[in-house]
C-alpha positions in Angstrom: 0.0 0.0 0.0 2.8 2.4 1.0 4.6 1.6 -2.3 1.4 2.3 -4.3 1.0 5.7 -2.6 4.6 6.6 -3.2 4.3 5.7 -6.9 1.2 7.9 -7.2 3.0 10.8 -5.6 6.0 10.3 -7.9 3.9 10.1 -11.0 2.0 13.2 -10.0 5.2 15.1 -9.4 6.6 14.0 -12.7 3.4 15.2 -14.4 3.6 18.6 -12.8 7.2 19.2 -13.8 6.7 17.9 -17.4 4.0 20.6 -18.1 4.9 24.1 -19.2 3.9 26.7 -16.7 3.0 30.3 -17.9 2.4 33.1 -15.4 1.4 36.5 -16.7 2.3 39.3 -14.2 1.1 42.9 -14.2 4.3 44.9 -13.5 4.0 48.4 -12.1 6.9 49.9 -13.9 6.7 53.4 -12.5 4.2 55.6 -10.6 2.5 56.3 -13.9 2.8 53.1 -16.0 2.5 49.4 -16.1 3.6 46.6 -18.4 3.4 42.8 -18.4 5.9 40.2 -17.7 5.5 36.6 -18.8 7.2 33.8 -16.9 7.6 30.3 -18.5 8.9 27.2 -16.7 9.5 23.7 -18.2 11.9 20.9 -17.5 14.1 22.9 -15.1 14.3 25.8 -17.5 13.0 29.3 -16.8 12.4 32.2 -19.1 10.8 35.5 -18.2 10.0 38.2 -20.8 9.1 41.8 -19.8 6.9 43.2 -22.5 7.8 46.3 -24.5 4.2 47.5 -24.5 3.4 50.2 -21.9 -0.2 49.9 -20.8 -2.5 52.1 -18.7 -1.8 52.0 -15.0 -4.6 50.1 -13.4 -3.7 51.5 -10.0 -3.9 55.2 -10.8 -5.7 55.5 -14.1 -2.9 57.7 -15.5 -0.9 56.9 -18.6 2.4 58.4 -19.8 5.5 57.4 -21.7 7.6 59.3 -19.2 9.4 56.1 -18.3 10.8 55.9 -21.8 14.0 57.9 -21.5 15.8 56.3 -24.4 15.6 59.3 -26.7 12.0 58.6 -27.6 12.7 55.1 -28.9 10.1 52.4 -28.3 11.1 50.2 -25.3 12.4 46.8 -26.3 11.4 43.5 -24.7 13.7 42.3 -21.9 14.5 38.6 -21.4 15.7 36.9 -18.2 17.1 33.4 -18.7 17.9 31.0 -15.9 17.4 27.4 -14.6 15.5 26.1 -11.5 17.6 25.7 -8.4 17.5 26.5 -4.7 21.3 27.1 -4.3 22.9 30.1 -2.5 23.2 31.9 -5.8 21.6 31.7 -9.2 23.0 32.4 -12.7 20.9 34.8 -14.8 21.4 36.1 -18.3 19.3 39.1 -19.3 18.9 41.7 -22.0 18.6 45.4 -21.8 19.3 48.5 -23.9 20.9 51.9 -23.3 20.6 54.7 -25.8 19.4 52.3 -28.5 22.3 49.9 -28.0 21.3 46.3 -27.0 23.2 44.4 -24.3 23.3 40.8 -23.1 24.4 40.7 -19.4 25.4 37.9 -17.0 24.3 38.3 -13.4 25.1 36.0 -10.4 22.2 36.7 -8.0 22.5 35.7 -4.3 19.6 33.9 -2.8 17.4 36.1 -0.5 17.3 35.0 3.1 13.6 34.6 3.2 11.4 34.7 6.4 8.2 32.8 5.8 5.0 33.6 7.7 2.4 31.0 6.9 -0.2 32.7 9.0 -0.3 35.5 6.5 -2.1 34.4 3.3 -3.9 35.8 0.3 -5.5 34.5 -2.8 -3.8 35.4 -6.1 -4.9 34.0 -9.4 -7.0 31.4 -7.5 -4.0 30.1 -5.5 -3.6 30.4 -1.8 -0.3 32.2 -1.2 1.9 32.6 1.9 3.8 35.7 2.9 7.6 35.9 2.9 9.9 38.8 3.5 13.6 39.5 2.8 16.2 41.9 1.5 17.0 41.9 -2.2 20.1 44.0 -3.1 19.5 46.6 -0.5 15.7 46.7 -0.8 13.2 45.2 1.7 10.7 43.1 -0.2 7.5 41.3 0.5 6.5 38.3 -1.6 3.6 35.9 -1.7 4.2 32.3 -3.0 2.1 29.2 -3.6 3.1 25.7 -2.6 0.7 24.3 -5.2 3.3 25.2 -7.8 6.6 23.8 -6.3 9.0 25.9 -8.4 11.7 28.1 -6.8 11.2 30.9 -9.3 9.4 34.2 -9.8 9.4 37.3 -12.0 12.6 39.3 -12.8 15.4 37.8 -10.8 13.5 36.6 -7.7 13.7 33.0 -6.5 14.5 30.9 -3.4 11.1 30.1 -1.9 9.4 26.6 -1.7 6.9 27.6 -4.3 6.3 30.0 -7.2 6.2 33.7 -6.4 2.9 35.2 -7.6 3.4 38.6 -6.0 6.4 40.7 -4.9 6.9 44.3 -4.1 9.4 46.6 -2.3 8.3 47.8 1.1 9.1 51.4 0.4 8.3 52.0 -3.3 5.1 52.5 -5.3 6.6 50.8 -8.3 8.7 47.7 -9.2 5.7 45.6 -8.2 4.7 42.3 -9.8 1.4 40.5 -9.3 0.2 37.5 -11.2 -3.0 38.1 -13.3 -3.2 34.5 -14.6 -1.5 31.1 -14.3 -1.7 28.4 -17.0 -0.3 25.0 -15.9 -0.6 23.5 -19.3 0.6 26.2 -21.6 1.1 25.2 -25.3 3.2 28.1 -26.5 6.4 27.2 -28.2 9.1 28.8 -26.1 12.9 28.9 -26.8 14.3 28.8 -23.3 17.9 29.5 -24.3 17.5 32.2 -27.0 20.6 33.5 -28.8 21.2 37.2 -28.7 23.9 37.5 -31.4 22.9 41.1 -32.2 23.6 42.3 -28.6 26.9 43.3 -27.0 28.0 41.1 -24.1 28.9 43.2 -21.1 29.5 42.6 -17.4 26.9 43.6 -14.9 29.2 46.1 -13.3 29.9 47.8 -16.7 26.2 47.8 -17.6 25.2 49.5 -14.3 27.9 52.1 -14.8 26.8 52.8 -18.4 23.1 53.0 -17.4 23.8 55.4 -14.6 26.0 57.6 -16.8 23.1 57.8 -19.3 20.6 58.6 -16.5 23.0 61.3 -15.1 23.0 63.0 -18.5 19.2 63.0 -18.5 19.2 64.4 -14.9 21.7 67.1 -15.8 19.6 68.2 -18.8 16.5 68.3 -16.6 18.4 70.4 -14.0 19.5 72.9 -16.7 16.0 73.3 -17.9 14.8 74.5 -14.5 14.7 78.3 -14.2 17.5 79.8 -12.2 16.6 81.0 -8.8 14.3 78.1 -8.0 17.1 76.2 -6.2 16.1 72.8 -7.7 18.6 70.1 -8.2 18.4 66.5 -9.5 20.6 64.1 -7.6 23.0 61.9 -9.7 23.2 58.1 -9.5 19.7 57.7 -8.2 18.4 54.1 -8.6 14.7 53.8 -9.2 14.7 50.0 -9.3 14.5 47.3 -6.7 18.3 46.8 -7.1 19.7 49.5 -4.8 23.0 48.0 -3.9 25.1 45.4 -5.7 27.5 42.8 -4.2 30.7 44.5 -5.4 29.6 47.7 -3.7 29.5 45.8 -0.4 33.1 44.6 -1.0 34.3 48.1 -2.0 32.8 49.5 1.3 34.9 47.0 3.4 
């Protein structure tokens, strides 16, 4: 009898992991705009795609393209490629662009030291989810995950919980928020989990962050110069408006 039960459990687990999972998240990109991010999981492979389409913000009712600071160019889709694991760090490869130039970046992301509170639950996309808190690259974050989907994954670069993350948000921001709108456990889309980005320049994460902040500082300087003299306004350089506030090499440089 015990052997029969064990066999049923193993077969059920095998079935779950053989299916392709598709989670569609609403992402609050800024105080004004939202987009979508689509997460796909199959056979230990993970691919997350942040859409290039900016949609109306469902939280405020406002709409703007103010987040597009790339000289008026249409935003491009961003891809986050990884594998399932629950190790102390995870290897991500992701795409981005600066001033119209496409980049392919490698990032080794440390696992968040999660604190799980199973007394705090909420329903998201029909799944019962449990609360977890932690610190991701200098930002306190709160996540909700479901044990019904036993994948250590989530949107963007989040992972490390005993179930799929269906909602995550910084504790002190009104943006960089992800919440699942739908979950398909038998998705039939044909997904290339290890896409080739031959048209993009390979760059280290550190060099990418430096180039991105140099570009943003030029924008801030232009904004400051457009403010009438005498108003005393100043835009601070090197501001980070993302959930990634402090990178690992900055901890080492501070010591």
